[in-house]
matplotlib code that plots the C-alpha trace (Angstrom):
import matplotlib.pyplot as plt

x = [-38.6, -39.9, -43.0, -41.3, -39.4, -42.7, -44.2, -41.5, -41.5, -45.0, -44.9, -42.3, -44.6, -47.5, -45.8, -44.1, -47.5, -47.5, -43.8, -40.4, -40.0, -37.9, -36.8, -38.6, -41.9, -41.4, -40.6, -43.6, -46.2, -44.7, -44.3, -40.5, -37.3, -35.1, -32.3, -34.9, -35.8, -32.3, -31.3, -34.4, -33.7, -30.0, -31.5, -33.9, -31.3, -28.8, -31.8, -32.1, -35.5, -34.7, -32.1, -31.4, -28.4, -27.6, -29.4, -31.7, -34.8, -35.8, -36.8, -37.9, -36.0, -38.1, -38.0, -38.9, -41.8, -43.0, -42.8, -44.5, -47.3, -47.7, -48.0, -50.2, -52.6, -52.5, -53.4, -56.0, -57.8, -57.7, -59.3, -62.0, -62.5, -63.1, -65.4, -67.3, -67.4, -66.9, -68.6, -66.0, -65.8, -63.2, -60.8, -60.8, -60.2, -57.3, -55.8, -56.5, -55.4, -52.0, -51.5, -52.9, -51.2, -47.9, -49.0, -51.3, -50.1, -50.6, -53.3, -55.3, -55.2, -56.2, -59.3, -60.4, -60.3, -62.3, -64.8, -64.8, -65.8, -68.6, -70.1, -70.4]
y = [-69.5, -67.7, -68.1, -69.7, -72.3, -73.1, -73.9, -76.3, -78.1, -78.3, -79.7, -82.4, -83.5, -83.5, -85.4, -88.0, -89.3, -91.0, -92.2, -91.1, -87.2, -86.2, -82.7, -82.7, -83.4, -80.5, -78.1, -79.5, -79.0, -75.5, -74.4, -73.4, -74.3, -77.2, -74.9, -73.0, -76.4, -77.2, -74.0, -74.3, -78.0, -77.0, -74.3, -76.6, -79.3, -76.7, -76.0, -79.8, -80.1, -82.7, -84.8, -84.9, -86.3, -85.9, -88.2, -89.2, -88.6, -86.0, -87.0, -85.0, -85.3, -85.8, -82.1, -81.6, -83.7, -82.0, -78.3, -79.7, -81.2, -77.9, -76.1, -78.6, -78.4, -74.6, -74.8, -77.4, -75.5, -72.2, -73.7, -75.4, -72.3, -70.3, -72.8, -73.5, -70.2, -67.8, -69.5, -69.1, -71.8, -74.6, -73.1, -69.6, -71.0, -73.1, -70.3, -67.7, -70.3, -70.8, -67.0, -66.6, -69.4, -67.6, -64.2, -64.8, -64.4, -67.2, -65.2, -64.5, -68.3, -69.3, -66.8, -68.1, -71.8, -70.7, -69.0, -72.1, -74.4, -72.0, -71.9, -75.9]
z = [-126.9, -130.0, -131.9, -134.9, -132.6, -130.8, -134.3, -135.2, -131.9, -132.2, -135.8, -134.7, -132.0, -134.2, -136.9, -134.4, -133.5, -136.9, -136.6, -137.8, -138.5, -141.5, -142.3, -145.6, -143.9, -141.4, -144.3, -146.3, -143.4, -142.4, -145.9, -145.3, -146.7, -145.8, -144.5, -142.4, -140.6, -140.1, -138.5, -136.1, -135.3, -134.4, -132.0, -130.6, -130.1, -128.5, -126.0, -125.1, -126.7, -129.5, -131.2, -134.7, -136.6, -140.1, -142.5, -139.5, -138.0, -135.6, -132.1, -129.1, -125.8, -122.4, -121.9, -125.6, -125.1, -122.1, -123.8, -127.0, -125.1, -123.2, -126.6, -128.1, -125.3, -125.4, -129.1, -128.6, -125.9, -128.0, -131.1, -129.0, -127.1, -130.3, -131.9, -128.8, -126.8, -129.7, -132.4, -135.3, -137.9, -137.4, -139.9, -138.6, -135.0, -136.1, -137.9, -135.0, -132.2, -133.8, -133.6, -130.1, -128.5, -128.8, -127.4, -124.6, -121.0, -118.5, -116.7, -119.9, -120.7, -117.3, -117.4, -120.6, -119.3, -116.4, -118.7, -120.7, -117.9, -117.0, -120.6, -120.5]

ax = plt.figure().add_subplot(projection="3d")
ax.plot(x, y, z, "-o")
ax.set_aspect("equal")
plt.show()
């Protein structure tokens, strides 16, 4: 899955915490066009991660919720790690975590988690 598709899936999950998810909400939060959102949603739907009908809300499938939950956990951990262990500001941590979550290997993430536990 591409970084961009992970961002879309994460945003659908995040927005679904507050109820129905609309294409316009996704576009607004990610700062992209509605056609870009529709293209991404189509791909995610083809991968079995969400459902979206024309003029209907967007909803995650069970598989989509699992994948989105994994992405959100990784993002939350990295943000927390950067604030607590590295000592950067919350704004910097949020921005950097969003980039890092897509490129870190499972091995690196695991080592960071182990380091984080030792720092507590």
